[in-house]
LUMMAR-125203 format. One line per 2 residues: number of its first residue (from 1); their letters; for each residue x, y, z of N, C-alpha, C. Coordinates in steps of 0.001 Angstrom, whole numbers. Example, Ala and Ser with C-alpha at 12.3 -4.5 7.8 and 13.67 -1.06 7.14 Angstrom:
LUMMAR-125203
1 = as = 13190/-5690/7800/12300/-4500/7800/13200/-3300/7800 | 12850/-2250/7080/13670/-1060/7140/12900/30/7870
//
This chain:
LUMMAR-125203
1 = xx = -5064/-19249/62500/-5838/-18649/61411/-5397/-19233/60075 | -6338/-19561/59229/-6005/-20132/57934/-5969/-19065/56858
3 = xx = -5155/-19292/55839/-5071/-18352/54734/-6154/-18670/53705 | -6515/-17679/52888/-7525/-17884/51859/-7194/-19111/51023
5 = xx = -8174/-19974/50804/-7942/-21205/50061/-7806/-20982/48569 | -7356/-22024/47862/-7142/-21920/46424/-8441/-21683/45664
7 = xx = -9576/-22074/46264/-10859/-21895/45580/-11420/-20488/45773 | -10770/-19650/46558/-11277/-18300/46813/-10342/-17205/46320
9 = xx = -9306/-17553/45582/-8385/-16516/45095/-7738/-16960/43783 | -7301/-15984/43006/-6518/-16279/41810/-5107/-16636/42252
11 = xx = -4535/-17696/41692/-3254/-18191/42174/-2394/-18660/41013 | -1201/-19010/41318/-235/-19417/40297/-684/-20679/39554
13 = xx = -1345/-21592/40274/-1789/-22830/39641/-2784/-22525/38522 | -3757/-21674/38813/-4710/-21277/37772/-4016/-20482/36682
15 = xx = -3081/-19639/37095/-2373/-18775/36151/-1656/-19589/35067 | -1021/-20684/35469/-249/-21483/34515/-1146/-22176/33497
17 = xx = -2415/-22362/33813/-3343/-22987/32876/-3612/-22102/31663 | -3299/-20811/31781/-3608/-19847/30724/-2382/-19441/29920
19 = xx = -1251/-20082/30164/-14/-19738/29454/441/-20944/28646 | 507/-20758/27345/995/-21811/26451/1997/-21201/25490
21 = xx = 3182/-21794/25413/4261/-21293/24550/4558/-19830/24838 | 4488/-19470/26105/4813/-18113/26502/3775/-17078/26131
23 = xx = 2563/-17499/25731/1513/-16567/25340/279/-16754/26224 | -460/-15667/26396/-1710/-15710/27153/-2796/-16329/26288
25 = xx = -3416/-17398/26779/-4490/-18073/26073/-5757/-17963/26920 | -6733/-17140/26532/-7939/-16949/27339/-8711/-18249/27515
27 = xx = -9372/-18352/28651/-10222/-19513/28900/-11522/-19396/28115 | -12146/-20522/27834/-13411/-20530/27104/-14537/-20039/28004
29 = xx = -15394/-19201/27467/-16501/-18640/28239/-17708/-19575/28146 | -17695/-20593/28992/-18710/-21645/28914/-19919/-21400/29811
31 = xx = -19922/-20314/30584/-21020/-20053/31513/-21790/-18780/31161 | -21601/-18282/29948/-22340/-17098/29503/-23812/-17452/29326
33 = xx = -24691/-16540/29746/-26127/-16745/29610/-26737/-15692/28693 | -27906/-16032/28176/-28672/-15101/27353/-29887/-14648/28162
35 = xx = -29849/-13399/28644/-30925/-12865/29465/-31360/-11506/28921 | -32270/-11490/27949/-32654/-10235/27292/-33558/-9330/28128
37 = xx = -34047/-9804/29278/-34963/-8977/30060/-34323/-7643/30439 | -33074/-7674/30891/-32391/-6429/31250/-32185/-5540/30034
39 = xx = -31958/-6154/28884/-31773/-5393/27642/-33061/-4665/27267 | -34202/-5298/27476/-35489/-4717/27096/-35992/-3692/28112
41 = xx = -35545/-3816/29362/-36081/-2994/30446/-35554/-1568/30363 | -36462/-595/30291/-36062/810/30294/-35522/1187/31667
43 = xx = -34374/1881/31704/-33781/2341/32958/-34058/3830/33120 | -34750/4187/34193/-35199/5554/34409/-34759/6027/35796
45 = xx = -34309/7282/35942/-33990/7799/37282/-35219/7778/38188 | -35039/7337/39417/-36135/7282/40372/-36418/8675/40926
47 = xx = -37424/8769/41768/-37763/10050/42385/-36965/10304/43652 | -36238/9294/44141/-35455/9445/45353/-34086/8815/45221
49 = xx = -33348/8788/46328/-31973/8272/46316/-31960/6751/46224 | -32728/6084/47105/-32782/4623/47086/-34225/4114/47027
51 = xx = -35100/4910/46454/-36483/4473/46296/-37156/5308/45216 | -38264/4786/44743/-39064/5486/43742/-40502/5496/44236
53 = xx = -41100/6675/44311/-42466/6799/44784/-43333/7445/43723 | -44573/7040/43661/-45502/7608/42698/-46924/7264/43089
55 = xx = -47843/7521/42211/-49248/7214/42459/-49862/6601/41217 | -50893/5812/41426/-51604/5190/40314/-53107/5289/40549
57 = xx = -53853/5368/39450/-55304/5479/39551/-55926/4225/40147 | -56964/4450/40946/-57761/3335/41466/-59203/3389/40981
59 = xx = -59679/4577/40576/-61020/4682/40001/-61137/5980/39210 | -62045/5989/38237/-62278/7164/37395/-63659/7750/37683
61 = xx = -63850/9032/37374/-65174/9632/37540/-66208/8942/36645 | -67437/8913/37113/-68539/8311/36359/-69566/9384/36005
63 = xx = -69941/9495/34718/-70924/10528/34346/-72317/10188/34874 | -73141/11206/34985/-74498/11037/35493/-75512/11435/34410
65 = xx = -76665/10828/34453/-77770/11193/33566/-78830/11897/34415 | -79222/13083/33988/-80144/13880/34798/-81387/14272/33994
67 = xx = -82435/14689/34702/-83620/15277/34087/-83339/16723/33694 | -84107/17222/32779/-83964/18610/32357/-84120/19536/33565
69 = xx = -83154/20407/33744/-83217/21378/34829/-82749/20874/36168 | -82430/19584/36249/-81981/19036/37536/-80500/19328/37746
71 = xx = -80089/19327/38986/-78673/19519/39309/-77935/18191/39309 | -76624/18276/39439/-75816/17058/39529/-74609/17315/40435
73 = xx = -74024/16259/40914/-72914/16350/41869/-71566/16223/41171 | -70542/16632/41885/-69167/16503/41376/-68677/15067/41546
75 = xx = -67660/14728/40796/-67021/13421/40947/-65514/13613/40921 | -64789/12607/41331/-63338/12750/41456/-62620/11525/40906
77 = xx = -61338/11746/40595/-60421/10646/40294/-59848/10151/41617 | -59777/8852/41795/-59173/8271/42996/-57833/7644/42632
79 = xx = -56888/7762/43530/-55576/7156/43287/-54948/6722/44597 | -53910/5908/44480/-53180/5414/45640/-51688/5566/45357
81 = xx = -50878/5527/46398/-49435/5690/46248/-48735/4330/46224 | -47560/4304/45653/-46720/3104/45695/-45271/3524/45918
83 = xx = -44484/2605/46425/-43065/2861/46661/-42264/1635/46291 | -41218/1835/45507/-40332/753/45079/-38917/1015/45593
85 = xx = -38250/-37/46065/-36904/110/46608/-35827/-114/45549 | -34675/480/45797/-33486/290/44970/-32442/-441/45810
87 = xx = -31842/-1478/45261/-30805/-2240/45956/-29426/-1866/45418 | -28423/-2057/46256/-27039/-1793/45862/-26335/-3130/45670
89 = xx = -26075/-3499/44437/-25334/-4722/44110/-23849/-4377/44000 | -22997/-5187/44620/-21555/-4926/44575/-20807/-6226/44300
91 = xx = -19625/-6069/43751/-18714/-7194/43529/-17298/-6630/43498 | -16313/-7499/43669/-14919/-7066/43700/-14047/-8111/43019
93 = xx = -13163/-7652/42182/-12178/-8537/41543/-10802/-8217/42113 | -10195/-9188/42765/-8842/-9048/43326/-7899/-10003/42620
95 = xx = -6859/-9457/42005/-5846/-10284/41338/-4514/-10035/42034 | -3925/-11047/42702/-2642/-10850/43378/-1580/-10325/42407
97 = xx = -775/-9400/42888/249/-8789/42042/1190/-9837/41467 | 1580/-10819/42280/2505/-11850/41793/1894/-12662/40654
99 = xx = 596/-12912/40746/-80/-13655/39683/-97/-12848/38396 | -461/-11576/38493/-519/-10744/37296/863/-10513/36695
101 = xx = 1879/-10389/37550/3240/-10149/37052/3736/-11274/36153 | 3262/-12491/36411/3716/-13650/35639/2957/-13829/34338
103 = xx = 1928/-13021/34126/1157/-13144/32896/1906/-12509/31727 | 1981/-13188/30572/2640/-12592/29405/1907/-11360/28882
105 = xx = 589/-11302/29061/-185/-10136/28636/-1059/-9704/29818 | -503/-8806/30621/-1162/-8411/31867/-2494/-7721/31623
107 = xx = -2548/-6812/30637/-3766/-6071/30372/-4883/-6995/29889 | -4525/-7942/29009/-5529/-8867/28487/-6074/-9761/29587
109 = xx = -5188/-10231/30487/-5634/-11100/31573/-6578/-10353/32503 | -6193/-9154/32908/-7035/-8406/33836/-8376/-8035/33186
111 = xx = -8335/-7648/31916/-9575/-7306/31214/-10499/-8514/31119 | -9905/-9692/30900/-10714/-10914/30808/-11384/-11215/32147
113 = xx = -10617/-11084/33225/-11174/-11323/34550/-12320/-10353/34827 | -12126/-9071/34534/-13163/-8073/34774/-14405/-8333/33927
115 = xx = -14205/-8774/32693/-15336/-9072/31816/-16203/-10190/32389 | -15576/-11210/32968/-16350/-12326/33508/-17039/-11937/34818
117 = xx = -16422/-11017/35559/-17118/-10479/36718/-18378/-9735/36272 | -18289/-9009/35170/-19446/-8279/34640/-20537/-9253/34209
119 = xx = -20154/-10374/33594/-21132/-11375/33177/-21847/-11953/34392 | -21078/-12335/35409/-21688/-12859/36622/-22562/-11836/37321
121 = xx = -22130/-10575/37273/-22901/-9497/37872/-24264/-9380/37192 | -24249/-9370/35861/-25497/-9264/35114/-26427/-10431/35372
123 = xx = -25864/-11639/35473/-26696/-12808/35758/-27345/-12702/37134 | -26571/-12211/38122/-27109/-12076/39466/-28242/-11067/39535
125 = xx = -28087/-9929/38840/-29137/-8908/38832/-30389/-9435/38129 | -30195/-10130/37007/-31343/-10678/36278/-32093/-11697/37119
127 = xx = -31368/-12581/37800/-32017/-13561/38673/-32863/-12863/39732 | -32340/-11755/40249/-33076/-11040/41289/-34307/-10351/40706
129 = xx = -34231/-9903/39457/-35399/-9280/38826/-36592/-10232/38832 | -36336/-11510/38681/-37424/-12482/38661/-37705/-13067/40047
131 = xx = -36668/-13477/40776/-36886/-14269/41982/-36471/-13578/43278 | -36039/-12332/43234/-35628/-11632/44443/-36801/-11298/45345
133 = xx = -36535/-11195/46659/-37586/-10850/47621/-36983/-10066/48777 | -37782/-9180/49319/-37360/-8372/50459/-37904/-8914/51769
135 = xx = -38528/-10077/51744/-39201/-10604/52931/-38236/-10741/54106 | -37085/-11363/53888/-36125/-11570/54970/-35007/-10538/54960
137 = xx = -34819/-9863/53844/-33726/-8899/53698/-34275/-7618/53092 | -34632/-6643/53928/-35289/-5430/53433/-34431/-4576/52511
139 = xx = -33111/-4822/52481/-32273/-4048/51555/-32424/-4517/50109 | -33130/-5628/49897/-33365/-6134/48551/-34717/-5650/48031
141 = xx = -34807/-5434/46726/-36104/-5105/46150/-36842/-6393/45766 | -38140/-6286/45624/-38948/-7442/45251/-38900/-7667/43752
143 = xx = -38632/-8920/43362/-38695/-9288/41956/-40122/-9600/41548 | -40283/-10168/40365/-41621/-10438/39845/-42281/-11632/40525
145 = xx = -41492/-12631/40918/-42069/-13860/41471/-42904/-13588/42715 | -42414/-12751/43607/-43123/-12501/44857/-44359/-11630/44642
147 = xx = -44390/-10869/43556/-45549/-10015/43257/-46651/-10797/42534 | -46243/-11727/41684/-47185/-12520/40887/-46949/-13987/41235
149 = xx = -47515/-14423/42360/-47135/-15722/42898/-48278/-16732/42925 | -49391/-16380/43550/-50478/-17336/43783/-51571/-17168/42724
151 = xx = -51832/-18199/41919/-52892/-18090/40893/-54290/-18182/41498 | -55238/-17575/40785/-56642/-17645/41195/-57327/-18756/40391
153 = xx = -58171/-19530/41051/-58770/-20684/40373/-60078/-20347/39667 | -60464/-19069/39665/-61699/-18692/38955/-61400/-17692/37841
155 = xx = -61068/-16469/38198/-60800/-15434/37199/-59506/-14705/37547 | -58377/-15078/36936/-57089/-14434/37257/-57069/-12937/36976
157 = xx = -57950/-12451/36109/-57966/-11016/35826/-58697/-10239/36909 | -59426/-10953/37765/-60157/-10316/38862/-60325/-11345/39974
159 = xx = -59258/-11597/40737/-59282/-12691/41714/-60432/-12560/42713 | -61100/-13667/42935/-62184/-13685/43907/-61667/-13962/45312
161 = xx = -60449/-14481/45407/-59855/-14794/46703/-58840/-13721/47081 | -58884/-13299/48332/-57914/-12307/48812/-56517/-12896/48912
163 = xx = -56400/-14221/48863/-55100/-14880/48942/-54416/-15004/47590 | -55144/-14778/46499/-54585/-14915/45156/-54026/-13584/44667
165 = xx = -53104/-13670/43726/-52518/-12490/43101/-53145/-12291/41724 | -53422/-11054/41387/-54021/-10764/40085/-53062/-11101/38952
167 = xx = -53636/-11555/37844/-52936/-11782/36590/-51941/-12949/36657 | -52218/-13920/37537/-51446/-15160/37609/-52366/-16296/37180
169 = xx = -52005/-16951/36072/-52840/-17992/35477/-52262/-19368/35816 | -53137/-20301/36128/-52738/-21648/36546/-52845/-22616/35378
171 = xx = -51691/-23209/34997/-51682/-24173/33898/-51971/-25589/34370 | -52081/-25799/35685/-52620/-27057/36170/-51661/-28132/36605
173 = xx = -50343/-27925/36510/-49418/-28971/36938/-49548/-29200/38443 | -49375/-30462/38861/-49496/-30818/40276/-48352/-31757/40650
175 = xx = -47600/-31415/41683/-46607/-32321/42241/-45410/-32614/41361 | -45103/-31761/40394/-43955/-31983/39509/-43171/-30676/39370
177 = xx = -41968/-30765/38804/-41227/-29553/38472/-42006/-28766/37427 | -42008/-27463/37570/-42796/-26649/36654/-42016/-25418/36224
179 = xx = -42594/-24667/35298/-41973/-23448/34789/-43063/-22426/34515 | -42640/-21206/34210/-43583/-20115/33980/-43277/-19402/32681
181 = xx = -44302/-18800/32122/-44168/-17854/31018/-44523/-16480/31570 | -43637/-15522/31364/-43855/-14156/31839/-44177/-13256/30656
183 = xx = -45366/-12683/30656/-45758/-11728/29629/-45557/-10321/30190 | -44825/-9489/29459/-44437/-8171/29968/-44648/-7116/28888
185 = xx = -45211/-5994/29306/-45377/-4832/28429/-44576/-3682/29032 | -43424/-3378/28423/-42522/-2374/28978/-43039/-959/28729
187 = xx = -42627/-18/29583/-42998/1380/29384/-42849/2176/30662 | -42780/3508/30553/-42584/4364/31715/-43743/4245/32697
189 = xx = -44956/4042/32208/-46126/3872/33064/-46535/2413/33149 | -45624/1514/32798/-45914/79/32824/-44981/-608/33815
191 = xx = -43819/-1051/33337/-42784/-1652/34164/-41448/-1118/33686 | -40558/-799/34614/-39289/-163/34259/-38238/-456/35327
193 = xx = -36978/-316/34953/-35899/-355/35917/-35675/1038/36469 | -35242/1131/37715/-35017/2436/38337/-33622/2512/38934
195 = xx = -33030/3687/38856/-31734/3969/39458/-31864/5246/40289 | -30949/5503/41217/-31062/6693/42060/-31144/7982/41237
197 = xx = -31882/8945/41756/-32116/10192/41039/-30818/10946/40771 | -29826/10759/41645/-28565/11485/41496/-27431/10616/40948
199 = xx = -27778/9485/40342/-26766/8567/39799/-26615/8788/38300 | -25486/9366/37852/-25324/9635/36419/-24987/8402/35602
201 = xx = -24607/7280/36267/-24139/6104/35539/-25303/5327/34932 | -26365/5114/35726/-27531/4330/35285/-27132/2959/34750
203 = xx = -26150/2366/35354/-25680/1052/34938/-24574/589/35869 | -23867/-471/35475/-22776/-989/36300/-21636/17/36313
205 = xx = -21198/376/37505/-20067/1283/37668/-18815/466/38011 | -17792/595/37209/-16535/-131/37432/-15457/858/37850
207 = xx = -14788/580/38974/-13760/1469/39502/-12455/713/39655 | -11394/1227/39042/-10062/653/39184/-9428/1232/40451
209 = xx = -9323/416/41495/-8756/871/42766/-7247/782/42786 | -6663/241/41718/-5211/163/41638/-4631/-933/42514
211 = xx = -3385/-730/42951/-2670/-1721/43752/-2924/-1445/45233 | -3502/-2420/45927/-3857/-2251/47335/-3245/-3393/48143
213 = xx = -3205/-3198/49471/-2789/-4274/50368/-4043/-4997/50862 | -4035/-6322/50724/-5196/-7133/51054/-4844/-8142/52141
215 = xx = -5571/-8150/53262/-5362/-9202/54266/-5696/-10567/53662 | -4885/-11553/53981/-5104/-12887/53411/-5632/-13882/54430
217 = xx = -5852/-13460/55669/-6378/-14365/56683/-7897/-14372/56629 | -8484/-15543/56717/-9946/-15647/56636/-10625/-15101/57877
219 = xx = -9900/-14990/59013/-10478/-14461/60253/-9721/-13212/60699 | -9375/-12370/59737/-8598/-11161/60033/-9365/-10206/60946
221 = xx = -8653/-9687/61975/-9210/-8674/62857/-8190/-7551/63036 | -8684/-6356/63261/-7781/-5227/63470/-6895/-5448/64694
223 = xx = -7417/-6203/65653/-6664/-6414/66890/-5521/-7407/66733 | -5473/-8124/65617/-4387/-9090/65405/-3053/-8367/65389
225 = xx = -2051/-8984/65982/-735/-8346/65994/-42/-8516/64646 | 1069/-7860/64477/1759/-7843/63188/2215/-9231/62763
227 = xx = 2437/-10123/63735/2901/-11469/63394/1797/-12257/62696 | 576/-12124/63171/-548/-12878/62600/-1168/-12207/61385
229 = xx = -1007/-10883/61283/-1678/-10150/60210/-867/-10235/58920 | -1312/-11078/57999/-631/-11264/56715/-1345/-10487/55625
231 = xx = -595/-9864/54755/-1164/-9093/53657/-402/-9386/52370 | -1035/-9080/51269/-386/-9197/49969/-801/-7993/49133
233 = xx = -29/-7716/48111/-395/-6661/47169/-1326/-7244/46110 | -2404/-6515/45837/-3459/-7012/44956/-3943/-5894/44043
235 = xx = -4139/-6231/42767/-4794/-5314/41844/-6297/-5480/42011 | -6970/-4384/42350/-8382/-4463/42728/-9262/-3655/41779
237 = xx = -10407/-4253/41422/-11450/-3569/40644/-12767/-3732/41375 | -13470/-2626/41584/-14762/-2644/42277/-15899/-2478/41257
239 = xx = -16978/-3223/41497/-18169/-3132/40650/-19364/-2769/41531 | -20229/-1896/41027/-21414/-1495/41787/-22541/-1128/40828
241 = xx = -23750/-1539/41195/-24929/-1172/40414/-26075/-927/41368 | -26579/285/41364/-27751/637/42161/-28967/544/41235
243 = xx = -29835/-409/41501/-30930/-673/40576/-32135/-1238/41326 | -33308/-976/40808/-34532/-1532/41356/-35510/-1829/40234
245 = xx = -36650/-2374/40602/-37694/-2721/39636/-38987/-2037/40054 | -39572/-1275/39150/-40811/-558/39445/-41922/-1053/38533
247 = xx = -42946/-1661/39138/-44128/-2087/38397/-45204/-1027/38639 | -45291/-77/37733/-46223/1038/37898/-47659/576/37679
249 = xx = -47877/-191/36639/-49205/-707/36311/-49162/-2232/36418 | -49883/-2781/37376/-49851/-4225/37575/-50326/-4985/36343
251 = xx = -51081/-4331/35465/-51555/-4978/34233/-50457/-5062/33174 | -49258/-4588/33499/-48149/-4659/32547/-47447/-6013/32587
253 = xx = -47859/-6877/33517/-47239/-8193/33669/-48324/-9242/33899 | -48170/-10381/33255/-49021/-11539/33535/-48132/-12773/33585
255 = xx = -48498/-13708/34429/-47705/-14929/34585/-48578/-16149/34351 | -48112/-17024/33477/-48735/-18344/33329/-47807/-19315/34026
257 = xx = -48207/-19812/35169/-47333/-20665/35969/-47895/-22076/36095 | -47136/-22944/36761/-47523/-24349/36932/-47627/-25067/35590
259 = xx = -46682/-24791/34689/-46576/-25525/33434/-45585/-26655/33650 | -46020/-27891/33550/-45122/-29030/33759/-43944/-28943/32801
261 = xx = -42723/-29084/33326/-41537/-28847/32503/-40934/-30105/31889 | -41490/-31255/32168/-40971/-32490/31579/-41299/-32545/30088
263 = xx = -40316/-32952/29285/-40517/-33056/27840/-41641/-34025/27506 | -41826/-35035/28341/-42831/-36068/28062/-44253/-35596/28349
265 = xx = -44390/-34370/28879/-45739/-33909/29250/-46136/-32661/28466 | -45683/-32557/27234/-46030/-31388/26424/-47542/-31278/26286
267 = xx = -48056/-30117/26653/-49496/-29878/26617/-49719/-28457/26122 | -50497/-28307/25087/-50701/-26996/24461/-51725/-26136/25185
269 = xx = -52286/-26631/26300/-53327/-25866/26986/-52833/-24509/27470 | -51529/-24407/27795/-51016/-23135/28298/-51100/-22035/27240
271 = xx = -51152/-22413/25962/-51280/-21407/24906/-52600/-20647/25042 | -53650/-21335/25438/-54935/-20668/25639/-54826/-19603/26728
273 = xx = -54069/-19907/27771/-53901/-18938/28858/-53075/-17738/28399 | -52100/-17979/27532/-51313/-16864/26980/-52215/-15939/26184
275 = xx = -53063/-16513/25341/-53963/-15690/24527/-54986/-14962/25409 | -55470/-15637/26458/-56410/-14988/27368/-55751/-13800/28059
277 = xx = -54532/-13993/28537/-53819/-12896/29198/-53577/-11742/28236 | -53197/-12065/27002/-52944/-11020/26004/-54179/-10147/25811
279 = xx = -55345/-10755/25734/-56564/-10017/25424/-57196/-9363/26647 | -57072/-9996/27818/-57843/-9542/28971/-57039/-8792/30026
281 = xx = -55708/-8854/29956/-54877/-8185/30972/-54283/-6891/30452 | -53663/-6947/29297/-52867/-5823/28811/-53728/-4762/28142
283 = xx = -53329/-3508/28334/-54029/-2375/27757/-53060/-1559/26907 | -53581/-914/25880/-52735/-92/25028/-52095/-901/23919
285 = xx = -51376/-208/23074/-50794/-830/21877/-49336/-1227/22042 | -48800/-1099/23239/-47395/-1446/23458/-47111/-2909/23182
287 = xx = -45903/-3190/22680/-45499/-4553/22363/-45476/-5417/23617 | -45995/-6636/23511/-45959/-7598/24608/-44850/-8607/24326
289 = xx = -44002/-8828/25331/-42920/-9802/25235/-43238/-10995/26125 | -42878/-12182/25676/-43008/-13391/26486/-41611/-13879/26844
291 = xx = -41255/-13790/28122/-39961/-14283/28599/-40161/-15719/29061 | -39429/-16622/28449/-39659/-18049/28663/-38335/-18756/28911
293 = xx = -38341/-19832/29716/-37138/-20653/29862/-36837/-21389/28565 | -35603/-21804/28407/-35211/-22488/27174/-36030/-23758/26943
295 = xx = -36444/-24434/27999/-37260/-25633/27838/-38579/-25302/27130 | -39132/-24134/27423/-40369/-23733/26763/-40160/-23561/25259
297 = xx = -38995/-23069/24855/-38703/-22943/23429/-38703/-24309/22761 | -38208/-25320/23485/-38266/-26693/22961/-39720/-27119/22769
299 = xx = -40557/-26857/23771/-41982/-27186/23666/-42591/-26535/22428 | -42343/-25242/22266/-42980/-24488/21191/-42505/-24952/19814
301 = xx = -41252/-25310/19704/-40739/-25794/18416/-41354/-27150/18055 | -41525/-28011/19060/-42169/-29299/18808/-43607/-29078/18360
303 = xx = -44321/-28173/19030/-45710/-27898/18658/-45802/-27188/17318 | -44795/-26378/16986/-44795/-25687/15700/-44697/-26688/14552
305 = xx = -43928/-27754/14752/-43798/-28779/13721/-45126/-29475/13472 | -45897/-29631/14570/-47136/-30396/14448/-48357/-29543/14104
307 = xx = -48438/-28349/14691/-49667/-27560/14580/-49452/-26141/14072 | -48205/-25749/13891/-47912/-24382/13445/-48470/-23332/14409
309 = xx = -48351/-23607/15718/-48796/-22622/16708/-47814/-21465/16843 | -46568/-21682/16429/-45539/-20661/16562/-45120/-20205/15181
311 = xx = -45072/-18931/14961/-44716/-18346/13661/-43349/-17679/13756 | -42523/-17875/12744/-41213/-17220/12705/-41321/-15951/11883
313 = xx = -40939/-14819/12496/-41181/-13520/11882/-39922/-12669/11970 | -39547/-12013/10873/-38356/-11165/10872/-38701/-9692/10924
315 = xx = -39964/-9337/10973/-40376/-7938/11023/-40750/-7574/12458 | -39794/-7043/13188/-40032/-6681/14578/-39148/-5503/14938
317 = xx = -39267/-5037/16175/-38625/-3785/16561/-37112/-3860/16572 | -36555/-5070/16601/-35103/-5188/16611/-34513/-5356/15212
319 = xx = -35367/-5617/14233/-34870/-5828/12885/-34136/-7137/12715 | -34346/-8082/13651/-33720/-9400/13579/-34814/-10453/13759
321 = xx = -34604/-11669/13267/-35634/-12697/13398/-35902/-13058/14862 | -37163/-13133/15212/-37574/-13575/16539/-38795/-14479/16384
323 = xx = -38872/-15472/17250/-40085/-16269/17281/-41198/-15462/17934 | -42429/-15794/17573/-43558/-15119/18203/-44744/-16065/18278
325 = xx = -45642/-15759/19206/-46926/-16428/19287/-47960/-15356/19000 | -48594/-15409/17847/-49475/-14315/17458/-48666/-13043/17335
327 = xx = -49031/-12031/18113/-48294/-10772/18108/-47307/-10665/19259 | -47171/-11705/20058/-46292/-11682/21225/-44904/-12170/20830
329 = xx = -43879/-11360/21087/-42506/-11743/20760/-41925/-12609/21872 | -41301/-13712/21496/-40705/-14651/22449/-39265/-14270/22750
331 = xx = -38915/-14262/24035/-37562/-13928/24478/-37068/-15040/25402 | -36261/-15998/24905/-35715/-17045/25773/-34830/-16430/26856
333 = xx = -35015/-16870/28084/-34330/-16275/29240/-33685/-17384/30060 | -32342/-17404/30095/-31637/-18447/30831/-31889/-18365/32333
335 = xx = -32213/-17186/32835/-32411/-17021/34274/-33664/-17717/34779 | -34612/-18012/33897/-35873/-18608/34335/-35706/-20102/34616
337 = xx = -36285/-20536/35705/-36116/-21909/36175/-37099/-22864/35494 | -36705/-24127/35446/-37633/-25167/34991/-37950/-26139/36135
339 = xx = -37548/-25755/37362/-37841/-26584/38535/-38555/-25771/39609 | -39421/-24859/39173/-40213/-24101/40129/-41162/-25036/40887
341 = xx = -41390/-24707/42143/-42365/-25458/42928/-43789/-25046/42526 | -44639/-26015/42311/-46019/-25719/41958/-46707/-24971/43098
343 = xx = -47416/-23903/42769/-48207/-23143/43749/-49678/-23348/43416 | -50413/-23936/44324/-51814/-24260/44064/-52661/-23008/43931
345 = xx = -53590/-23041/42998/-54530/-21930/42818/-55516/-21914/43978 | -55938/-20707/44341/-56911/-20569/45433/-58106/-19757/44976
//
C-alpha cells in the first residue's frame, strides 16, 4: 500500500516555502475568480429538505362577449407543478499536526488554508450553477446550460421545434469555439437559489473538527491489521453547502449562444439578439443582468470605441460603476467558458 503522495497533502516541503526569516509569509492568491452570479442570486428556503416544489401558470381565463340576456360559462386558471433538487456540496481541509506545529503563525496559516478552500468551494458551486447536470448523477441539480441548450432557428421566444429550448438565441457560429451571454432577471418568482427548509445557515457551513487521526494509506481498509494501518494526527475543517437552483419562470432567463469567441471574429450581430431577448422574453420591471465571459467584455470595449454600443454608467443598484448595454447591466463572470461547443439550431 502506498502512502498519500506529496501532491495530495500539506507537507513540510510546501511548509518551508511560506517561512522567511522565521516569519509566516502568505502565498499570493493567483487563482481567485470574479463570479458575481452567486452574489446577485437571492437565497430562499425551499419547501422541502432536499427539494423545492411549486406551481406555475400555464394559461389564464379568457373573457367572453355575449348577447343581451344570454348566459355564459365559467373559466379557470391552469397551472402545472415543478420540482427543483438541492445538492450537498462538501469539502475538507486536512493539515497534518507536524506541519502546523512548524509554522511561526499557526492561526494565520490555518486561516489562509481555510480561506482558499472557501474560494475553491465558491468557484465549484458557481460552475455548477451554469454547467451542472443531473443526467448521469441524480444527486446533482441542473444548471442553466442543460435547461437552455438547443436554439430554435425560427422564433426562440416560441420554438416551433419540440427539440429546441425556449429563449435560446443562435448567434450563428459554426465549427469554432464559442461563448454565451446569459440574460437573467432575479426574483422570488423568477430565478433564485434554494436551501433546505430547515437549514438556518443558508450558506457555506464551516466546522472545526479539531485534531483527528487520519489514515494515510491510499487503499486503507478496516480489515487491515495494525502493522499496515498508518495514521497521523491532523487538524481538520469540514465545509458543506446545501444549495440548488430554482427557475420558477422560464422567461427569467435568456441565452444568446454560438457567439464565436475568437478576437479576430468580432461581430456585433449578437447585440441585436440581446435587444430582442430584452424586449420579447422578459416581463415586469425587474433589472436584467447580462452575465458574460471576460472575452465578451473585450469584444464590447472594442465595439464601444468604434460605435459607442456600450455605455458606462455609475447610477445603478450597487452604487458603483458598471458597464451596461442599454438598460442591461453587464456582469463579467470568470466561470463562463469561451470554448463551448457550438449547438446547431433546430
